[in-house]
Biopython code that builds the backbone (N, CA, C, O; Angstrom):
import numpy as np
from Bio.PDB.StructureBuilder import StructureBuilder

atoms = [
    (1, "UNK", "N", (-13.674, 10.036, -6.042)),
    (1, "UNK", "CA", (-14.356, 10.429, -4.828)),
    (1, "UNK", "C", (-13.445, 10.093, -3.650)),
    (1, "UNK", "O", (-12.956, 8.970, -3.533)),
    (2, "UNK", "N", (-13.224, 11.062, -2.792)),
    (2, "UNK", "CA", (-12.478, 10.827, -1.561)),
    (2, "UNK", "C", (-13.461, 10.971, -0.418)),
    (2, "UNK", "O", (-14.163, 11.976, -0.306)),
    (3, "UNK", "N", (-13.503, 9.968, 0.419)),
    (3, "UNK", "CA", (-14.423, 9.989, 1.543)),
    (3, "UNK", "C", (-13.673, 9.625, 2.816)),
    (3, "UNK", "O", (-12.691, 8.883, 2.779)),
    (4, "UNK", "N", (-14.128, 10.135, 3.907)),
    (4, "UNK", "CA", (-13.498, 9.797, 5.188)),
    (4, "UNK", "C", (-14.283, 8.712, 5.917)),
    (4, "UNK", "O", (-13.976, 8.385, 7.064)),
    (5, "UNK", "N", (-15.280, 8.163, 5.266)),
    (5, "UNK", "CA", (-16.087, 7.117, 5.890)),
    (5, "UNK", "C", (-15.235, 5.870, 6.111)),
    (5, "UNK", "O", (-14.438, 5.506, 5.247)),
    (6, "UNK", "N", (-15.394, 5.218, 7.253)),
    (6, "UNK", "CA", (-14.627, 3.993, 7.496)),
    (6, "UNK", "C", (-14.985, 2.917, 6.482)),
    (6, "UNK", "O", (-16.136, 2.781, 6.068)),
    (7, "UNK", "N", (-13.968, 2.159, 6.096)),
    (7, "UNK", "CA", (-14.133, 1.048, 5.157)),
    (7, "UNK", "C", (-14.696, 1.485, 3.801)),
    (7, "UNK", "O", (-15.355, 0.703, 3.117)),
    (8, "UNK", "N", (-14.435, 2.722, 3.422)),
    (8, "UNK", "CA", (-14.987, 3.236, 2.169)),
    (8, "UNK", "C", (-14.379, 2.565, 0.947)),
    (8, "UNK", "O", (-14.976, 2.608, -0.129)),
    (9, "UNK", "N", (-13.198, 1.939, 1.080)),
    (9, "UNK", "CA", (-12.613, 1.267, -0.075)),
    (9, "UNK", "C", (-13.380, 0.002, -0.439)),
    (9, "UNK", "O", (-13.103, -0.610, -1.470)),
    (10, "UNK", "N", (-14.331, -0.395, 0.383)),
    (10, "UNK", "CA", (-15.213, -1.505, 0.054)),
    (10, "UNK", "C", (-16.294, -1.100, -0.937)),
    (10, "UNK", "O", (-17.002, -1.950, -1.476)),
    (11, "UNK", "N", (-16.418, 0.191, -1.174)),
    (11, "UNK", "CA", (-17.390, 0.705, -2.147)),
    (11, "UNK", "C", (-16.689, 0.732, -3.506)),
    (11, "UNK", "O", (-15.705, 1.453, -3.667)),
    (12, "UNK", "N", (-17.169, -0.033, -4.482)),
    (12, "UNK", "CA", (-16.464, -0.149, -5.764)),
    (12, "UNK", "C", (-16.130, 1.193, -6.426)),
    (12, "UNK", "O", (-15.040, 1.343, -6.977)),
    (13, "UNK", "N", (-17.025, 2.153, -6.383)),
    (13, "UNK", "CA", (-16.751, 3.430, -7.051)),
    (13, "UNK", "C", (-15.616, 4.193, -6.353)),
    (13, "UNK", "O", (-14.821, 4.858, -7.018)),
    (14, "UNK", "N", (-15.536, 4.103, -5.034)),
    (14, "UNK", "CA", (-14.462, 4.769, -4.289)),
    (14, "UNK", "C", (-13.126, 4.099, -4.614)),
    (14, "UNK", "O", (-12.127, 4.780, -4.842)),
    (15, "UNK", "N", (-13.112, 2.777, -4.635)),
    (15, "UNK", "CA", (-11.897, 2.046, -4.955)),
    (15, "UNK", "C", (-11.414, 2.385, -6.359)),
    (15, "UNK", "O", (-10.222, 2.618, -6.559)),
    (16, "UNK", "N", (-12.312, 2.415, -7.328)),
    (16, "UNK", "CA", (-11.942, 2.746, -8.712)),
    (16, "UNK", "C", (-11.375, 4.154, -8.809)),
    (16, "UNK", "O", (-10.415, 4.386, -9.545)),
    (17, "UNK", "N", (-11.959, 5.101, -8.071)),
    (17, "UNK", "CA", (-11.449, 6.471, -8.075)),
    (17, "UNK", "C", (-10.030, 6.518, -7.516)),
    (17, "UNK", "O", (-9.165, 7.200, -8.065)),
    (18, "UNK", "N", (-9.795, 5.797, -6.433)),
    (18, "UNK", "CA", (-8.452, 5.783, -5.832)),
    (18, "UNK", "C", (-7.438, 5.162, -6.788)),
    (18, "UNK", "O", (-6.331, 5.675, -6.948)),
    (19, "UNK", "N", (-7.824, 4.055, -7.424)),
    (19, "UNK", "CA", (-6.915, 3.409, -8.370)),
    (19, "UNK", "C", (-6.587, 4.336, -9.532)),
    (19, "UNK", "O", (-5.453, 4.361, -10.010)),
    (20, "UNK", "N", (-7.571, 5.093, -9.986)),
    (20, "UNK", "CA", (-7.364, 6.027, -11.093)),
    (20, "UNK", "C", (-6.441, 7.181, -10.691)),
    (20, "UNK", "O", (-5.770, 7.758, -11.547)),
    (21, "UNK", "N", (-6.400, 7.518, -9.417)),
    (21, "UNK", "CA", (-5.589, 8.630, -8.928)),
    (21, "UNK", "C", (-4.116, 8.274, -8.747)),
    (21, "UNK", "O", (-3.295, 9.172, -8.562)),
    (22, "UNK", "N", (-3.760, 7.001, -8.794)),
    (22, "UNK", "CA", (-2.386, 6.588, -8.478)),
    (22, "UNK", "C", (-1.331, 7.295, -9.316)),
    (22, "UNK", "O", (-0.257, 7.621, -8.811)),
    (23, "UNK", "N", (-1.626, 7.536, -10.592)),
    (23, "UNK", "CA", (-0.644, 8.155, -11.481)),
    (23, "UNK", "C", (-0.936, 9.624, -11.771)),
    (23, "UNK", "O", (-0.269, 10.236, -12.606)),
    (24, "UNK", "N", (-1.916, 10.185, -11.095)),
    (24, "UNK", "CA", (-2.222, 11.600, -11.314)),
    (24, "UNK", "C", (-2.087, 12.436, -10.050)),
    (24, "UNK", "O", (-2.105, 13.665, -10.119)),
    (25, "UNK", "N", (-1.955, 11.800, -8.919)),
    (25, "UNK", "CA", (-1.818, 12.521, -7.652)),
    (25, "UNK", "C", (-0.409, 13.101, -7.533)),
    (25, "UNK", "O", (0.568, 12.370, -7.693)),
    (26, "UNK", "N", (-0.288, 14.396, -7.257)),
    (26, "UNK", "CA", (1.053, 14.984, -7.137)),
    (26, "UNK", "C", (1.851, 14.413, -5.966)),
    (26, "UNK", "O", (3.079, 14.486, -5.970)),
    (27, "UNK", "N", (1.187, 13.853, -4.980)),
    (27, "UNK", "CA", (1.906, 13.313, -3.821)),
    (27, "UNK", "C", (2.122, 11.805, -3.886)),
    (27, "UNK", "O", (2.867, 11.261, -3.071)),
    (28, "UNK", "N", (1.492, 11.119, -4.831)),
    (28, "UNK", "CA", (1.603, 9.659, -4.867)),
    (28, "UNK", "C", (2.254, 9.122, -6.138)),
    (28, "UNK", "O", (2.727, 7.986, -6.140)),
    (29, "UNK", "N", (2.295, 9.894, -7.209)),
    (29, "UNK", "CA", (2.772, 9.372, -8.485)),
    (29, "UNK", "C", (4.206, 8.854, -8.416)),
    (29, "UNK", "O", (4.475, 7.744, -8.875)),
    (30, "UNK", "N", (5.127, 9.628, -7.857)),
    (30, "UNK", "CA", (6.527, 9.181, -7.824)),
    (30, "UNK", "C", (6.680, 7.928, -6.961)),
    (30, "UNK", "O", (7.473, 7.047, -7.292)),
    (31, "UNK", "N", (5.934, 7.841, -5.864)),
    (31, "UNK", "CA", (5.986, 6.646, -5.023)),
    (31, "UNK", "C", (5.361, 5.447, -5.736)),
    (31, "UNK", "O", (5.851, 4.325, -5.611)),
    (32, "UNK", "N", (4.295, 5.678, -6.474)),
    (32, "UNK", "CA", (3.644, 4.598, -7.220)),
    (32, "UNK", "C", (4.585, 4.044, -8.280)),
    (32, "UNK", "O", (4.668, 2.830, -8.465)),
    (33, "UNK", "N", (5.294, 4.925, -8.976)),
    (33, "UNK", "CA", (6.258, 4.482, -9.985)),
    (33, "UNK", "C", (7.385, 3.687, -9.325)),
    (33, "UNK", "O", (7.824, 2.670, -9.861)),
    (34, "UNK", "N", (7.854, 4.148, -8.162)),
    (34, "UNK", "CA", (8.889, 3.422, -7.436)),
    (34, "UNK", "C", (8.410, 2.026, -7.047)),
    (34, "UNK", "O", (9.154, 1.055, -7.190)),
    (35, "UNK", "N", (7.178, 1.917, -6.559)),
    (35, "UNK", "CA", (6.612, 0.613, -6.190)),
    (35, "UNK", "C", (6.531, -0.281, -7.424)),
    (35, "UNK", "O", (6.862, -1.464, -7.348)),
    (36, "UNK", "N", (6.098, 0.266, -8.558)),
    (36, "UNK", "CA", (6.031, -0.513, -9.802)),
    (36, "UNK", "C", (7.408, -1.051, -10.176)),
    (36, "UNK", "O", (7.539, -2.208, -10.576)),
    (37, "UNK", "N", (8.440, -0.208, -10.045)),
    (37, "UNK", "CA", (9.803, -0.640, -10.370)),
    (37, "UNK", "C", (10.290, -1.707, -9.393)),
    (37, "UNK", "O", (10.956, -2.661, -9.796)),
    (38, "UNK", "N", (9.965, -1.552, -8.129)),
    (38, "UNK", "CA", (10.355, -2.536, -7.119)),
    (38, "UNK", "C", (9.687, -3.883, -7.385)),
    (38, "UNK", "O", (10.324, -4.930, -7.269)),
    (39, "UNK", "N", (8.415, -3.853, -7.739)),
    (39, "UNK", "CA", (7.699, -5.090, -8.070)),
    (39, "UNK", "C", (8.358, -5.780, -9.259)),
    (39, "UNK", "O", (8.578, -6.991, -9.234)),
    (40, "UNK", "N", (8.671, -5.014, -10.297)),
    (40, "UNK", "CA", (9.308, -5.589, -11.495)),
    (40, "UNK", "C", (10.675, -6.160, -11.156)),
    (40, "UNK", "O", (11.017, -7.253, -11.609)),
    (41, "UNK", "N", (11.457, -5.439, -10.369)),
    (41, "UNK", "CA", (12.793, -5.905, -9.979)),
    (41, "UNK", "C", (12.703, -7.208, -9.190)),
    (41, "UNK", "O", (13.443, -8.152, -9.466)),
    (42, "UNK", "N", (11.813, -7.263, -8.221)),
    (42, "UNK", "CA", (11.665, -8.475, -7.405)),
    (42, "UNK", "C", (11.156, -9.643, -8.252)),
    (42, "UNK", "O", (11.616, -10.774, -8.095)),
    (43, "UNK", "N", (10.214, -9.370, -9.140)),
    (43, "UNK", "CA", (9.684, -10.440, -10.005)),
    (43, "UNK", "C", (10.781, -10.982, -10.919)),
    (43, "UNK", "O", (10.874, -12.194, -11.118)),
    (44, "UNK", "N", (11.607, -10.104, -11.473)),
    (44, "UNK", "CA", (12.710, -10.535, -12.340)),
    (44, "UNK", "C", (13.749, -11.350, -11.582)),
    (44, "UNK", "O", (14.426, -12.195, -12.169)),
    (45, "UNK", "N", (13.879, -11.102, -10.288)),
    (45, "UNK", "CA", (14.832, -11.843, -9.457)),
    (45, "UNK", "C", (14.218, -13.126, -8.895)),
    (45, "UNK", "O", (14.875, -13.856, -8.152)),
    (46, "UNK", "N", (12.965, -13.400, -9.245)),
    (46, "UNK", "CA", (12.297, -14.600, -8.752)),
    (46, "UNK", "C", (11.814, -14.483, -7.317)),
    (46, "UNK", "O", (11.553, -15.494, -6.665)),
    (47, "UNK", "N", (11.693, -13.260, -6.821)),
    (47, "UNK", "CA", (11.245, -13.038, -5.445)),
    (47, "UNK", "C", (9.769, -12.669, -5.418)),
    (47, "UNK", "O", (9.205, -12.229, -6.420)),
    (48, "UNK", "N", (9.160, -12.851, -4.270)),
    (48, "UNK", "CA", (7.758, -12.454, -4.114)),
    (48, "UNK", "C", (7.645, -10.954, -4.380)),
    (48, "UNK", "O", (8.491, -10.171, -3.948)),
    (49, "UNK", "N", (6.611, -10.573, -5.082)),
    (49, "UNK", "CA", (6.455, -9.168, -5.474)),
    (49, "UNK", "C", (5.125, -8.601, -5.019)),
    (49, "UNK", "O", (4.518, -7.793, -5.721)),
    (50, "UNK", "N", (4.669, -9.017, -3.855)),
    (50, "UNK", "CA", (3.409, -8.505, -3.317)),
    (50, "UNK", "C", (3.708, -7.283, -2.461)),
    (50, "UNK", "O", (4.081, -7.404, -1.294)),
    (51, "UNK", "N", (3.544, -6.114, -3.049)),
    (51, "UNK", "CA", (3.858, -4.867, -2.371)),
    (51, "UNK", "C", (2.604, -4.007, -2.382)),
    (51, "UNK", "O", (2.004, -3.804, -3.438)),
    (52, "UNK", "N", (2.200, -3.499, -1.220)),
    (52, "UNK", "CA", (0.978, -2.690, -1.178)),
    (52, "UNK", "C", (1.124, -1.412, -1.993)),
    (52, "UNK", "O", (2.212, -0.847, -2.103)),
    (53, "UNK", "N", (0.024, -0.974, -2.554)),
    (53, "UNK", "CA", (0.068, 0.270, -3.320)),
    (53, "UNK", "C", (0.015, 1.471, -2.381)),
    (53, "UNK", "O", (-0.438, 1.366, -1.241)),
    (54, "UNK", "N", (0.479, 2.592, -2.870)),
    (54, "UNK", "CA", (0.429, 3.851, -2.133)),
    (54, "UNK", "C", (-0.986, 4.405, -2.271)),
    (54, "UNK", "O", (-1.529, 4.446, -3.375)),
    (55, "UNK", "N", (-1.578, 4.828, -1.174)),
    (55, "UNK", "CA", (-2.919, 5.411, -1.227)),
    (55, "UNK", "C", (-2.791, 6.870, -1.661)),
    (55, "UNK", "O", (-2.240, 7.684, -0.918)),
    (56, "UNK", "N", (-3.286, 7.214, -2.844)),
    (56, "UNK", "CA", (-3.142, 8.572, -3.352)),
    (56, "UNK", "C", (-3.933, 9.610, -2.569)),
    (56, "UNK", "O", (-3.719, 10.807, -2.756)),
    (57, "UNK", "N", (-4.827, 9.187, -1.710)),
    (57, "UNK", "CA", (-5.609, 10.133, -0.917)),
    (57, "UNK", "C", (-4.892, 10.513, 0.374)),
    (57, "UNK", "O", (-5.376, 11.361, 1.123)),
    (58, "UNK", "N", (-3.762, 9.902, 0.635)),
    (58, "UNK", "CA", (-3.004, 10.202, 1.850)),
    (58, "UNK", "C", (-1.874, 11.170, 1.531)),
    (58, "UNK", "O", (-1.814, 11.693, 0.418)),
    (59, "UNK", "N", (-0.995, 11.416, 2.460)),
    (59, "UNK", "CA", (0.041, 12.442, 2.342)),
    (59, "UNK", "C", (1.115, 12.181, 1.308)),
    (59, "UNK", "O", (1.645, 13.121, 0.717)),
    (60, "UNK", "N", (1.447, 10.913, 1.079)),
    (60, "UNK", "CA", (2.468, 10.584, 0.085)),
    (60, "UNK", "C", (3.783, 11.295, 0.333)),
    (60, "UNK", "O", (4.301, 11.280, 1.450)),
    (61, "UNK", "N", (4.325, 11.919, -0.705)),
    (61, "UNK", "CA", (5.626, 12.573, -0.601)),
    (61, "UNK", "C", (5.585, 13.841, 0.248)),
    (61, "UNK", "O", (6.635, 14.388, 0.586)),
    (62, "UNK", "N", (4.416, 14.306, 0.589)),
    (62, "UNK", "CA", (4.307, 15.486, 1.445)),
    (62, "UNK", "C", (4.091, 15.121, 2.916)),
    (62, "UNK", "O", (3.876, 16.001, 3.749)),
    (63, "UNK", "N", (4.147, 13.852, 3.229)),
    (63, "UNK", "CA", (3.983, 13.404, 4.610)),
    (63, "UNK", "C", (5.177, 13.833, 5.445)),
    (63, "UNK", "O", (6.303, 13.881, 4.950)),
    (64, "UNK", "N", (4.937, 14.139, 6.681)),
    (64, "UNK", "CA", (6.048, 14.460, 7.588)),
    (64, "UNK", "C", (6.826, 13.195, 7.922)),
    (64, "UNK", "O", (8.044, 13.238, 8.097)),
    (65, "UNK", "N", (6.131, 12.080, 8.009)),
    (65, "UNK", "CA", (6.760, 10.790, 8.275)),
    (65, "UNK", "C", (6.179, 9.797, 7.290)),
    (65, "UNK", "O", (4.962, 9.720, 7.125)),
    (66, "UNK", "N", (7.032, 9.045, 6.642)),
    (66, "UNK", "CA", (6.586, 8.032, 5.698)),
    (66, "UNK", "C", (7.262, 6.727, 6.089)),
    (66, "UNK", "O", (8.485, 6.608, 6.010)),
    (67, "UNK", "N", (6.475, 5.759, 6.507)),
    (67, "UNK", "CA", (7.010, 4.460, 6.910)),
    (67, "UNK", "C", (6.820, 3.470, 5.769)),
    (67, "UNK", "O", (5.701, 3.231, 5.316)),
    (68, "UNK", "N", (7.906, 2.910, 5.321)),
    (68, "UNK", "CA", (7.859, 1.872, 4.303)),
    (68, "UNK", "C", (8.306, 0.593, 4.984)),
    (68, "UNK", "O", (9.478, 0.415, 5.314)),
    (69, "UNK", "N", (7.350, -0.284, 5.182)),
    (69, "UNK", "CA", (7.635, -1.512, 5.916)),
    (69, "UNK", "C", (7.278, -2.706, 5.046)),
    (69, "UNK", "O", (6.471, -2.609, 4.123)),
    (70, "UNK", "N", (7.890, -3.812, 5.359)),
    (70, "UNK", "CA", (7.581, -5.039, 4.635)),
    (70, "UNK", "C", (6.169, -5.465, 4.986)),
    (70, "UNK", "O", (5.756, -5.396, 6.143)),
    (71, "UNK", "N", (5.436, -5.903, 3.981)),
    (71, "UNK", "CA", (4.073, -6.375, 4.208)),
    (71, "UNK", "C", (4.125, -7.650, 5.044)),
    (71, "UNK", "O", (5.028, -8.467, 4.861)),
    (72, "UNK", "N", (3.175, -7.833, 5.957)),
    (72, "UNK", "CA", (3.171, -9.063, 6.733)),
    (72, "UNK", "C", (2.940, -10.266, 5.834)),
    (72, "UNK", "O", (2.185, -10.201, 4.864)),
    (73, "UNK", "N", (3.575, -11.318, 6.158)),
    (73, "UNK", "CA", (3.424, -12.513, 5.336)),
    (73, "UNK", "C", (3.436, -13.760, 6.196)),
    (73, "UNK", "O", (3.263, -13.704, 7.414)),
    (74, "UNK", "N", (3.637, -14.846, 5.555)),
    (74, "UNK", "CA", (3.660, -16.144, 6.230)),
    (74, "UNK", "C", (4.821, -16.204, 7.216)),
    (74, "UNK", "O", (5.911, -15.705, 6.939)),
    (75, "UNK", "N", (4.581, -16.801, 8.335)),
    (75, "UNK", "CA", (5.627, -16.988, 9.334)),
    (75, "UNK", "C", (6.177, -18.417, 9.238)),
    (75, "UNK", "O", (6.800, -18.917, 10.175)),
    (76, "UNK", "N", (5.941, -19.052, 8.111)),
    (76, "UNK", "CA", (6.407, -20.414, 7.905)),
    (76, "UNK", "C", (7.908, -20.491, 8.083)),
    (76, "UNK", "O", (8.639, -19.649, 7.562)),
    (77, "UNK", "N", (8.365, -21.466, 8.793)),
    (77, "UNK", "CA", (9.786, -21.675, 8.979)),
    (77, "UNK", "C", (10.389, -20.843, 10.111)),
    (77, "UNK", "O", (11.559, -21.015, 10.453)),
    (78, "UNK", "N", (9.598, -19.947, 10.690)),
    (78, "UNK", "CA", (10.094, -19.155, 11.814)),
    (78, "UNK", "C", (9.693, -19.823, 13.110)),
    (78, "UNK", "O", (8.563, -20.291, 13.250)),
    (79, "UNK", "N", (10.588, -19.869, 14.033)),
    (79, "UNK", "CA", (10.294, -20.499, 15.316)),
    (79, "UNK", "C", (10.255, -19.456, 16.408)),
    (79, "UNK", "O", (10.021, -19.788, 17.570)),
]
sb = StructureBuilder()
sb.init_structure("model")
sb.init_model(0)
sb.init_chain("A")
sb.init_seg("    ")
for serial, (resi, resn, name, xyz) in enumerate(atoms, 1):
    if name == "N":
        sb.init_residue(resn, " ", resi, " ")
    sb.init_atom(name, np.array(xyz, "f"), 0.0, 1.0, " ", f" {name:<3s}", serial, name[0])
structure = sb.get_structure()
């Protein structure tokens, strides 16, 4: 189920549908596989591997602009 309602991912059935679409969406599958490989690579190197998943209901590889940014994390040690 794809809905445009705000905060719809808080609905368990909507979240499950989105998770199921990760490897079947024509616009998200290749990005999802890339994220999986990046997580595995970082984990094997002993690095943090918390990388957000690609939302299969969004533009994915057909987006005009795709921003891949580091997830916000702890600012420990930064002054």
